[in-house]
DRENDO-1510 file (C-alpha; in Angstrom, 1 decimal, always signed):
<recs>
REC; n; res; u; v; w
REC; 1; MET; -47.5; -50.2; +3.2 .
REC; 2; SER; -45.8; -48.8; +0.3 .
REC; 3; ASN; -42.8; -49.3; +1.9 .
REC; 4; ARG; -43.1; -53.0; +2.9 .
REC; 5; GLU; -40.2; -55.3; +1.7 .
REC; 6; TYR; -42.3; -57.8; +0.2 .
REC; 7; ASP; -45.3; -57.2; -1.7 .
REC; 8; ILE; -46.5; -60.6; -0.9 .
REC; 9; ILE; -45.2; -63.5; +1.6 .
REC; 10; LEU; -46.8; -67.0; +1.5 .
REC; 11; PHE; -47.0; -68.3; +4.7 .
REC; 12; GLY; -47.3; -72.0; +5.1 .
REC; 13; SER; -45.1; -72.3; +1.8 .
REC; 14; THR; -44.4; -76.1; +2.8 .
REC; 15; SER; -47.7; -77.3; +3.2 .
REC; 16; PHE; -49.6; -79.3; +0.6 .
REC; 17; VAL; -51.4; -76.2; -1.0 .
REC; 18; GLY; -48.9; -73.6; -0.2 .
REC; 19; LYS; -46.2; -75.8; -2.4 .
REC; 20; ILE; -48.6; -75.5; -5.1 .
REC; 21; VAL; -49.2; -71.8; -4.9 .
REC; 22; ALA; -45.2; -71.6; -4.6 .
REC; 23; ASN; -44.6; -73.6; -7.5 .
REC; 24; TYR; -47.3; -71.4; -9.7 .
REC; 25; LEU; -45.6; -68.2; -8.5 .
REC; 26; VAL; -42.0; -69.4; -9.5 .
REC; 27; ASN; -43.0; -71.4; -12.8 .
REC; 28; GLU; -46.3; -70.3; -14.1 .
REC; 29; HIS; -46.9; -66.6; -13.5 .
REC; 30; VAL; -44.3; -64.6; -13.3 .
REC; 31; GLU; -45.7; -61.3; -12.0 .
REC; 32; ALA; -43.7; -57.9; -13.3 .
REC; 33; ASN; -41.5; -56.5; -10.2 .
REC; 34; LEU; -43.6; -58.5; -7.8 .
REC; 35; ASN; -41.4; -59.1; -4.8 .
REC; 36; TRP; -42.6; -61.9; -2.8 .
REC; 37; ALA; -41.1; -64.6; -0.1 .
REC; 38; MET; -41.8; -67.7; +1.2 .
REC; 39; ALA; -42.4; -68.3; +4.9 .
REC; 40; ALA; -43.0; -71.6; +7.2 .
REC; 41; ARG; -41.8; -72.6; +10.4 .
REC; 42; SER; -39.0; -75.0; +9.1 .
REC; 43; MET; -36.3; -73.3; +7.6 .
REC; 44; GLU; -35.0; -76.8; +6.5 .
REC; 45; LYS; -38.1; -77.6; +4.6 .
REC; 46; LEU; -38.3; -74.2; +3.0 .
REC; 47; SER; -34.5; -74.4; +1.6 .
REC; 48; ALA; -35.7; -78.0; +0.4 .
REC; 49; LEU; -38.7; -76.5; -1.4 .
REC; 50; LYS; -36.5; -73.6; -2.8 .
REC; 51; ALA; -33.9; -75.9; -3.9 .
REC; 52; SER; -36.5; -78.1; -6.0 .
REC; 53; PHE; -37.4; -75.2; -8.1 .
REC; 54; GLY; -33.8; -75.0; -9.6 .
REC; 55; GLU; -32.6; -71.6; -11.1 .
REC; 56; LYS; -36.1; -70.0; -11.3 .
REC; 57; GLY; -36.2; -70.0; -7.2 .
REC; 58; GLN; -33.0; -69.2; -6.3 .
REC; 59; ASN; -33.7; -65.7; -5.6 .
REC; 60; VAL; -37.0; -66.0; -3.4 .
REC; 61; PRO; -36.0; -65.0; +0.3 .
REC; 62; LEU; -37.1; -67.3; +3.0 .
REC; 63; ILE; -38.5; -66.5; +6.5 .
REC; 64; GLU; -38.8; -68.6; +9.5 .
REC; 65; ALA; -42.3; -67.9; +11.1 .
REC; 66; ASP; -44.6; -70.3; +13.3 .
REC; 67; SER; -48.8; -70.1; +13.9 .
REC; 68; SER; -47.6; -70.6; +17.7 .
REC; 69; ASP; -45.1; -67.8; +17.9 .
REC; 70; GLU; -46.6; -64.5; +17.8 .
REC; 71; GLU; -43.3; -62.6; +17.8 .
REC; 72; SER; -42.1; -64.5; +14.8 .
REC; 73; LEU; -45.6; -63.7; +12.9 .
REC; 74; LYS; -45.4; -60.0; +14.3 .
REC; 75; SER; -42.3; -59.7; +12.3 .
REC; 76; MET; -43.0; -61.4; +9.1 .
REC; 77; CYS; -46.5; -59.5; +9.3 .
REC; 78; GLY; -44.2; -56.1; +9.4 .
REC; 79; ARG; -42.1; -57.3; +6.0 .
REC; 80; ALA; -45.6; -57.6; +3.9 .
REC; 81; GLY; -48.1; -55.5; +2.3 .
REC; 82; VAL; -50.2; -58.6; +1.9 .
REC; 83; ILE; -49.9; -62.3; +3.5 .
REC; 84; ILE; -51.1; -65.5; +1.9 .
REC; 85; SER; -52.0; -67.8; +4.9 .
REC; 86; THR; -52.1; -71.8; +3.7 .
REC; 87; VAL; -51.8; -72.9; +7.5 .
REC; 88; GLY; -55.0; -74.7; +8.5 .
REC; 89; PRO; -56.9; -76.1; +10.1 .
REC; 90; TYR; -57.4; -72.3; +10.7 .
REC; 91; ALA; -59.8; -72.7; +13.7 .
REC; 92; LEU; -56.4; -74.4; +15.1 .
REC; 93; TYR; -53.2; -72.3; +13.6 .
REC; 94; GLY; -54.8; -69.3; +12.1 .
REC; 95; GLU; -56.0; -67.1; +15.1 .
REC; 96; LEU; -52.5; -65.3; +15.9 .
REC; 97; LEU; -51.7; -64.5; +12.3 .
REC; 98; ILE; -55.2; -62.5; +12.1 .
REC; 99; LYS; -54.6; -60.6; +15.2 .
REC; 100; GLN; -50.8; -59.4; +13.9 .
REC; 101; CYS; -52.5; -58.5; +10.4 .
REC; 102; ALA; -54.9; -56.8; +11.9 .
REC; 103; LEU; -52.8; -54.7; +14.5 .
REC; 104; SER; -50.1; -54.1; +11.7 .
REC; 105; GLY; -52.3; -53.1; +9.0 .
REC; 106; THR; -51.2; -55.9; +6.8 .
REC; 107; ASP; -53.8; -57.2; +4.1 .
REC; 108; TYR; -54.5; -60.7; +4.1 .
REC; 109; VAL; -56.0; -63.4; +2.1 .
REC; 110; ASP; -56.4; -67.2; +2.8 .
REC; 111; LEU; -58.4; -70.2; +1.5 .
REC; 112; THR; -60.4; -71.3; +4.7 .
REC; 113; GLY; -64.0; -72.9; +4.6 .
REC; 114; GLU; -64.6; -72.5; +8.2 .
REC; 115; PRO; -67.3; -70.4; +8.8 .
REC; 116; GLN; -67.2; -70.4; +12.7 .
REC; 117; TRP; -64.0; -69.5; +12.7 .
REC; 118; ILE; -64.3; -66.5; +10.5 .
REC; 119; LYS; -67.2; -65.5; +12.7 .
REC; 120; ARG; -64.6; -65.6; +15.5 .
REC; 121; MET; -62.2; -63.7; +13.9 .
REC; 122; ILE; -64.4; -60.8; +12.5 .
REC; 123; ALA; -65.9; -60.7; +16.2 .
REC; 124; GLY; -62.4; -60.6; +17.7 .
REC; 125; TYR; -60.4; -58.2; +15.3 .
REC; 126; GLU; -62.5; -56.2; +13.1 .
REC; 127; ASN; -62.1; -52.9; +15.0 .
REC; 128; ASP; -58.5; -53.8; +14.6 .
REC; 129; ALA; -58.3; -53.8; +11.2 .
REC; 130; LYS; -60.8; -50.8; +10.5 .
REC; 131; ALA; -58.1; -48.8; +12.6 .
REC; 132; SER; -55.1; -50.2; +11.2 .
REC; 133; GLY; -56.2; -50.4; +7.6 .
REC; 134; ALA; -55.5; -54.2; +7.1 .
REC; 135; ARG; -58.2; -55.7; +4.5 .
REC; 136; ILE; -58.7; -59.2; +5.6 .
REC; 137; ILE; -60.5; -61.5; +3.1 .
REC; 138; HIS; -61.4; -65.2; +3.9 .
REC; 139; SER; -61.9; -67.9; +1.4 .
REC; 140; CYS; -60.2; -66.8; -1.8 .
REC; 141; GLY; -60.3; -70.5; -3.1 .
REC; 142; PHE; -62.6; -72.8; -4.6 .
REC; 143; ASP; -64.7; -71.7; -1.7 .
REC; 144; SER; -65.8; -69.3; -2.2 .
REC; 145; ILE; -64.5; -67.2; -5.4 .
REC; 146; PRO; -66.1; -69.0; -7.8 .
REC; 147; SER; -69.8; -68.8; -6.2 .
REC; 148; ASP; -69.1; -65.0; -4.8 .
REC; 149; LEU; -67.6; -63.6; -8.0 .
REC; 150; GLY; -69.9; -65.8; -10.2 .
REC; 151; VAL; -73.2; -64.0; -8.3 .
REC; 152; MET; -71.3; -60.7; -8.7 .
REC; 153; PHE; -70.5; -61.4; -12.5 .
REC; 154; LEU; -74.2; -62.2; -12.8 .
REC; 155; GLN; -75.9; -59.4; -10.6 .
REC; 156; GLY; -73.7; -57.0; -12.6 .
REC; 157; HIS; -74.8; -58.2; -16.4 .
REC; 158; ALA; -78.6; -58.2; -14.9 .
REC; 159; LEU; -78.5; -54.7; -13.7 .
REC; 160; ALA; -77.1; -53.6; -17.2 .
REC; 161; SER; -79.8; -55.8; -19.0 .
REC; 162; PHE; -82.8; -55.4; -16.8 .
REC; 163; GLY; -82.1; -52.4; -14.6 .
REC; 164; SER; -82.5; -54.1; -11.4 .
REC; 165; ALA; -80.6; -57.4; -9.8 .
REC; 166; CYS; -81.9; -60.5; -9.3 .
REC; 167; LYS; -83.7; -61.6; -6.1 .
REC; 168; GLN; -83.3; -65.1; -6.6 .
REC; 169; VAL; -79.8; -66.8; -7.6 .
REC; 170; LYS; -78.9; -70.6; -7.9 .
REC; 171; MET; -75.6; -72.0; -8.5 .
REC; 172; ARG; -75.7; -75.6; -9.8 .
REC; 173; VAL; -72.6; -77.8; -10.2 .
REC; 174; LYS; -72.8; -79.3; -13.5 .
REC; 175; ALA; -69.5; -81.1; -13.5 .
REC; 176; MET; -66.8; -81.4; -11.3 .
REC; 177; GLN; -63.6; -83.8; -10.7 .
REC; 178; GLY; -60.9; -83.5; -8.2 .
REC; 179; GLY; -59.6; -84.8; -4.9 .
REC; 180; ALA; -59.2; -84.0; -1.0 .
REC; 181; SER; -56.3; -83.3; +0.7 .
REC; 182; GLY; -55.7; -84.0; +4.2 .
REC; 183; GLY; -55.6; -80.6; +5.3 .
REC; 184; THR; -59.3; -79.8; +4.0 .
REC; 185; ILE; -60.2; -83.3; +5.6 .
REC; 186; ALA; -58.5; -82.2; +8.6 .
REC; 187; SER; -60.7; -78.8; +8.7 .
REC; 188; GLY; -63.6; -80.8; +8.3 .
REC; 189; VAL; -63.2; -82.9; +11.3 .
REC; 190; ASN; -62.4; -80.1; +13.6 .
REC; 191; LEU; -65.4; -78.3; +12.7 .
REC; 192; TYR; -67.3; -81.5; +13.7 .
REC; 193; LYS; -65.3; -81.9; +16.9 .
REC; 194; GLU; -66.0; -78.0; +17.8 .
REC; 195; ALA; -69.7; -78.9; +17.3 .
REC; 196; ALA; -70.5; -81.8; +19.2 .
REC; 197; ALA; -69.0; -79.9; +22.1 .
REC; 198; ASP; -70.8; -76.8; +21.7 .
REC; 199; PRO; -74.6; -76.5; +21.5 .
REC; 200; ALA; -74.3; -73.0; +20.2 .
REC; 201; LEU; -72.0; -73.5; +17.4 .
REC; 202; ARG; -74.7; -76.3; +16.2 .
REC; 203; LYS; -77.3; -73.5; +16.4 .
REC; 204; GLU; -74.9; -71.1; +14.1 .
REC; 205; MET; -74.0; -73.7; +11.7 .
REC; 206; ARG; -78.0; -73.7; +11.0 .
REC; 207; ASP; -78.0; -69.9; +10.4 .
REC; 208; PHE; -77.3; -69.3; +6.9 .
REC; 209; TYR; -76.6; -65.3; +8.0 .
REC; 210; SER; -74.2; -66.0; +10.8 .
REC; 211; LEU; -71.5; -64.3; +8.8 .
REC; 212; CYS; -73.6; -61.3; +8.4 .
REC; 213; PRO; -72.8; -58.1; +10.6 .
REC; 214; THR; -75.0; -58.7; +13.6 .
REC; 215; ASP; -77.6; -55.6; +12.7 .
REC; 216; HIS; -78.4; -57.1; +9.4 .
REC; 217; GLN; -82.4; -57.2; +8.5 .
REC; 218; PHE; -82.6; -59.7; +6.3 .
REC; 219; THR; -85.4; -62.5; +7.2 .
REC; 220; GLU; -85.7; -64.1; +3.7 .
REC; 221; ARG; -85.8; -67.7; +4.4 .
REC; 222; GLN; -82.7; -69.5; +2.7 .
REC; 223; ALA; -83.4; -73.2; +1.0 .
REC; 224; ASN; -81.0; -76.5; +2.3 .
REC; 225; ILE; -81.1; -78.6; -0.8 .
REC; 226; SER; -81.3; -82.2; -0.2 .
REC; 227; VAL; -83.2; -83.8; -2.9 .
REC; 228; GLU; -85.1; -82.0; -5.1 .
REC; 229; TYR; -86.1; -81.5; -9.0 .
REC; 230; ASP; -85.3; -78.3; -10.4 .
REC; 231; GLU; -87.4; -77.4; -13.3 .
REC; 232; ASP; -85.3; -74.2; -14.3 .
REC; 233; PHE; -82.3; -76.9; -15.3 .
REC; 234; LYS; -84.3; -79.7; -16.1 .
REC; 235; ALA; -82.7; -82.2; -13.8 .
REC; 236; TRP; -82.5; -83.5; -10.3 .
REC; 237; VAL; -80.8; -81.6; -7.4 .
REC; 238; GLY; -78.5; -83.0; -4.8 .
REC; 239; PRO; -76.5; -81.4; -1.9 .
REC; 240; PHE; -73.0; -79.6; -2.7 .
REC; 241; ILE; -70.5; -80.1; +0.0 .
REC; 242; MET; -69.3; -76.4; -0.2 .
REC; 243; ALA; -72.7; -74.8; -0.4 .
REC; 244; SER; -72.4; -74.2; +3.7 .
REC; 245; ILE; -69.4; -72.0; +3.3 .
REC; 246; ASN; -70.4; -70.3; +0.1 .
REC; 247; THR; -73.7; -69.6; +0.7 .
REC; 248; ARG; -72.8; -67.6; +3.9 .
REC; 249; ILE; -70.0; -65.6; +2.0 .
REC; 250; VAL; -72.4; -64.6; -0.6 .
REC; 251; LEU; -75.0; -63.8; +1.9 .
REC; 252; ARG; -72.3; -61.4; +3.6 .
REC; 253; SER; -71.6; -60.0; +0.3 .
REC; 254; ASN; -75.3; -58.8; -0.1 .
REC; 255; ALA; -75.0; -57.5; +3.4 .
REC; 256; LEU; -71.8; -55.5; +3.3 .
REC; 257; ARG; -73.1; -53.6; +0.2 .
REC; 258; ASP; -76.4; -53.1; +2.4 .
REC; 259; GLY; -78.8; -55.2; +0.2 .
REC; 260; PHE; -76.6; -54.3; -2.9 .
REC; 261; TYR; -78.2; -57.3; -4.6 .
REC; 262; THR; -81.9; -57.0; -3.0 .
REC; 263; ASP; -83.0; -57.2; +0.8 .
REC; 264; ASN; -84.8; -60.6; +0.1 .
REC; 265; PHE; -82.2; -62.0; -1.9 .
REC; 266; ARG; -82.3; -65.9; -2.0 .
REC; 267; TYR; -79.4; -67.9; -3.2 .
REC; 268; ASP; -78.9; -71.9; -3.0 .
REC; 269; GLU; -76.2; -74.3; -4.1 .
REC; 270; GLY; -76.5; -77.8; -5.7 .
REC; 271; MET; -75.2; -80.7; -7.8 .
REC; 272; LEU; -76.8; -81.5; -10.7 .
REC; 273; MET; -77.3; -85.2; -10.7 .
REC; 274; GLY; -79.2; -85.9; -13.9 .
REC; 275; ASN; -83.0; -86.3; -15.1 .
REC; 276; GLY; -85.5; -89.3; -14.7 .
REC; 277; PRO; -85.1; -92.0; -12.3 .
REC; 278; LYS; -81.5; -92.6; -12.6 .
REC; 279; GLY; -80.7; -88.9; -11.7 .
REC; 280; LYS; -83.4; -89.3; -8.9 .
REC; 281; SER; -81.7; -92.1; -7.6 .
REC; 282; ARG; -78.1; -90.2; -7.6 .
REC; 283; ALA; -79.6; -87.3; -5.7 .
REC; 284; LYS; -81.1; -89.7; -3.3 .
REC; 285; ARG; -77.4; -91.3; -3.0 .
REC; 286; LEU; -75.7; -88.5; -2.7 .
REC; 287; ALA; -78.2; -86.8; +0.3 .
REC; 288; PHE; -77.9; -90.1; +2.1 .
REC; 289; GLY; -74.1; -90.1; +2.0 .
REC; 290; SER; -73.9; -86.3; +3.3 .
REC; 291; LYS; -76.1; -87.4; +6.0 .
REC; 292; PHE; -74.5; -90.6; +6.8 .
REC; 293; GLY; -71.1; -89.0; +6.9 .
REC; 294; GLY; -72.3; -86.2; +8.9 .
REC; 295; LEU; -73.7; -88.4; +11.3 .
REC; 296; VAL; -70.5; -90.6; +11.4 .
REC; 297; MET; -68.2; -87.5; +12.1 .
REC; 298; SER; -70.6; -86.2; +14.9 .
REC; 299; ILE; -69.7; -89.1; +17.1 .
REC; 300; SER; -66.2; -88.9; +18.8 .
REC; 301; LEU; -65.4; -92.9; +18.8 .
REC; 302; PHE; -66.5; -92.8; +14.8 .
REC; 303; ARG; -64.9; -89.5; +14.0 .
REC; 304; TRP; -61.5; -91.0; +15.5 .
REC; 305; PHE; -61.8; -94.2; +13.7 .
REC; 306; VAL; -62.7; -92.9; +10.0 .
REC; 307; ASN; -59.9; -90.0; +10.6 .
REC; 308; LYS; -57.2; -92.5; +12.0 .
REC; 309; PHE; -57.8; -95.3; +9.2 .
REC; 310; PHE; -59.7; -94.0; +6.1 .
REC; 311; LEU; -58.8; -90.3; +5.6 .
REC; 312; PRO; -56.1; -88.6; +4.2 .
REC; 313; LYS; -53.7; -87.3; +6.5 .
REC; 314; PRO; -52.3; -83.4; +6.4 .
REC; 315; GLY; -49.8; -83.1; +3.8 .
REC; 316; GLU; -51.3; -85.7; +1.5 .
REC; 317; GLY; -53.6; -85.2; -1.5 .
REC; 318; PRO; -54.1; -85.5; -5.3 .
REC; 319; SER; -51.2; -86.0; -7.4 .
REC; 320; PRO; -50.2; -83.3; -9.6 .
REC; 321; GLU; -51.1; -85.8; -12.8 .
REC; 322; LYS; -54.7; -85.6; -10.9 .
REC; 323; GLN; -54.6; -82.1; -10.4 .
REC; 324; LEU; -54.0; -81.3; -14.0 .
REC; 325; ARG; -57.1; -83.5; -14.9 .
REC; 326; GLY; -59.5; -82.0; -12.3 .
REC; 327; PHE; -62.0; -79.1; -13.8 .
REC; 328; TYR; -65.3; -77.3; -12.9 .
REC; 329; ASP; -68.2; -76.3; -14.5 .
REC; 330; LEU; -70.7; -74.1; -12.4 .
REC; 331; ARG; -73.9; -72.5; -13.7 .
REC; 332; PHE; -76.1; -69.7; -12.2 .
REC; 333; LEU; -79.4; -68.6; -13.0 .
REC; 334; GLY; -80.7; -65.4; -12.0 .
REC; 335; ARG; -84.4; -64.1; -11.5 .
REC; 336; THR; -85.8; -60.8; -11.2 .
REC; 337; ASP; -88.9; -59.7; -9.3 .
REC; 338; LYS; -90.3; -59.0; -12.7 .
REC; 339; GLY; -89.4; -62.6; -13.9 .
REC; 340; ASP; -86.3; -61.5; -15.9 .
REC; 341; GLU; -84.0; -64.3; -16.0 .
REC; 342; ILE; -79.9; -64.4; -16.7 .
REC; 343; ARG; -77.8; -67.5; -16.9 .
REC; 344; VAL; -73.7; -67.7; -16.5 .
REC; 345; LYS; -71.4; -70.0; -16.7 .
REC; 346; VAL; -68.1; -70.3; -14.5 .
REC; 347; THR; -65.4; -73.1; -15.4 .
REC; 348; GLY; -61.8; -73.6; -14.2 .
REC; 349; ASP; -59.2; -76.1; -15.1 .
REC; 350; ARG; -57.2; -78.6; -12.5 .
REC; 351; ASP; -58.7; -79.5; -9.6 .
REC; 352; PRO; -60.8; -77.5; -8.2 .
REC; 353; GLY; -59.8; -77.4; -4.4 .
REC; 354; TYR; -56.0; -77.4; -5.1 .
REC; 355; GLY; -54.5; -76.8; -8.9 .
REC; 356; SER; -57.5; -74.2; -9.2 .
REC; 357; THR; -57.7; -72.9; -5.9 .
REC; 358; ALA; -53.6; -72.2; -5.6 .
REC; 359; LYS; -53.7; -70.0; -8.8 .
REC; 360; MET; -56.9; -68.2; -7.5 .
REC; 361; LEU; -55.2; -67.5; -4.1 .
REC; 362; ALA; -52.3; -66.3; -6.0 .
REC; 363; GLN; -54.1; -63.9; -8.0 .
REC; 364; ALA; -56.1; -62.8; -5.3 .
REC; 365; ALA; -53.3; -61.4; -3.0 .
REC; 366; ILE; -51.5; -59.9; -6.4 .
REC; 367; SER; -54.8; -58.1; -7.0 .
REC; 368; LEU; -54.8; -56.9; -3.5 .
REC; 369; ARG; -51.8; -55.6; -3.9 .
REC; 370; ARG; -52.1; -53.9; -6.9 .
REC; 371; ASP; -55.8; -53.3; -7.9 .
REC; 372; VAL; -57.7; -52.7; -4.8 .
REC; 373; ASP; -57.6; -49.1; -3.9 .
REC; 374; LYS; -57.4; -48.7; -0.3 .
REC; 375; ASN; -59.4; -45.1; -0.7 .
REC; 376; LEU; -62.5; -47.6; -2.0 .
REC; 377; VAL; -61.9; -50.4; +0.3 .
REC; 378; ALA; -60.8; -49.8; +3.6 .
REC; 379; GLY; -59.6; -51.8; +6.5 .
REC; 380; GLY; -61.9; -54.8; +7.6 .
REC; 381; PHE; -63.1; -57.9; +7.0 .
REC; 382; TRP; -64.3; -58.6; +3.4 .
REC; 383; THR; -65.7; -61.2; +1.0 .
REC; 384; PRO; -64.1; -61.9; -2.6 .
REC; 385; ALA; -67.2; -60.1; -4.0 .
REC; 386; THR; -67.0; -56.7; -1.7 .
REC; 387; ALA; -63.1; -56.4; -1.8 .
REC; 388; PHE; -62.3; -57.2; -5.5 .
REC; 389; ASN; -63.5; -55.8; -8.8 .
REC; 390; HIS; -63.7; -56.9; -12.7 .
REC; 391; LYS; -59.7; -56.6; -12.6 .
REC; 392; LEU; -59.6; -59.8; -10.4 .
REC; 393; ILE; -62.0; -61.5; -12.7 .
REC; 394; GLU; -59.6; -60.4; -15.6 .
REC; 395; ARG; -56.6; -61.8; -13.8 .
REC; 396; LEU; -58.4; -65.1; -13.2 .
REC; 397; GLN; -59.4; -65.3; -16.9 .
REC; 398; ASP; -55.8; -64.4; -17.7 .
REC; 399; TYR; -53.7; -66.5; -15.6 .
REC; 400; ALA; -56.0; -69.0; -13.6 .
REC; 401; GLY; -57.6; -70.7; -16.2 .
REC; 402; MET; -61.0; -69.6; -15.3 .
REC; 403; SER; -64.0; -68.2; -17.5 .
REC; 404; PHE; -67.3; -66.2; -16.8 .
REC; 405; GLU; -69.5; -66.2; -19.4 .
REC; 406; VAL; -73.0; -65.1; -20.1 .
REC; 407; GLU; -74.7; -68.0; -21.2 .
REC; 408; SER; -78.2; -66.3; -22.0 .
REC; 409; ASN; -80.9; -63.5; -20.6 .
REC; 410; VAL; -83.7; -65.1; -22.5 .
REC; 411; PRO; -87.2; -66.7; -21.3 .
REC; 412; PRO; -86.2; -70.4; -20.7 .
REC; 413; ALA; -89.1; -71.2; -23.4 .
REC; 414; VAL; -87.1; -69.7; -25.9 .
REC; 415; LEU; -84.0; -71.7; -25.2 .
REC; 416; GLU; -86.0; -74.6; -25.0 .
REC; 417; ALA; -87.7; -73.9; -28.5 .
REC; 418; GLN; -84.1; -73.2; -29.6 .
REC; 419; GLU; -82.3; -76.3; -28.2 .
REC; 420; SER; -85.3; -78.7; -29.7 .
REC; 421; GLU; -84.7; -77.0; -33.4 .
REC; 422; ILE; -81.0; -77.7; -32.9 .
REC; 423; ASP; -81.7; -81.2; -31.7 .
REC; 424; SER; -84.3; -81.9; -34.6 .
REC; 425; SER; -81.7; -80.6; -37.1 .
REC; 426; THR; -78.7; -83.0; -35.5 .
REC; 427; ASN; -81.1; -85.8; -35.6 .
REC; 428; SER; -82.0; -84.9; -39.4 .
REC; 429; ARG; -78.7; -85.0; -40.3 .
REC; 430; ASN; -77.6; -88.1; -38.6 .
</recs>
């Protein structure tokens, strides 16, 4: 691995997200002595992308490789320490690359949010990855780094403050602004298409522990949020579209560390919609839209019609200006068996799924190459929280526009009293 020609190869450089990652590596985060290359199936498109970077990109090597050409993937993997893959939907185009990384001992990161595909890859190639030493880490973008590392960060502080991990953690999206790309839409459409034809997959999609090792002993019932009032956040909560993948990744992290958090660990995600009747109404509309959208996408004719005339196509997505205006603010609350509580805030600048995801993905690859000791994290399929350490959180805060901070570890009643006092003081001044 130390003798590989390139530290990192960005495969899918000419895709929508791939271009953002490449631009970030060329123009924003210049890592000292990082030897990296761009790869895609079209040398013509790669050359055009390189030319668009001007003088800064003139020394970036180009590699021609196709997701359906196993020999080209084998050759590419033999030259890289880490492969970043942005070629999705991964369920359609990702397996051969996983196979070659697992066989060649090449580390790998991607941004997939497709749990059914992740499960298939673990079943098919984990033994090969363990034998070769390849560390394969899925979901290194907005799904699921903020959730997975947010929980890891919270639990670390809980252990330091209380002497025990939290048995329950909630993640609530306080605010978020961003758009969807055609590639992400295509991944979702493909999942509905697979599920419509496979009853076993539909059952799997209802199993929160579907990505945990088959011998896991967890029996704690997990929550699937629709509409509810959350007393901890004093707000109505609706469903969060990324919860299905994030929850499974977080629960797999707990399983891989043998119940590192707790054996009876509970985790759920939702979107804060506000207090009072208006908040309740917004939560209900969000839940209805989610259910209706799922129903539409489960019917082949409707799925074709919506995909044909209403959804963005692969290669399309939010403009650079919209990406820069995007942001997210996530709040975590953890509670121990004894009732001790801790609150954590995770934020990020730029569009969560694209501008921010590109930076997360790049930093994950760099950290895997430079910060993660193979003697401590051996070959196999890992999650962000089990593969990476505090150094990735530091990288994300230093170079990727993210923040991880403890808001409090005092009882809610004390917080409410403090907030009431502040409000009274503010009102008196006004």
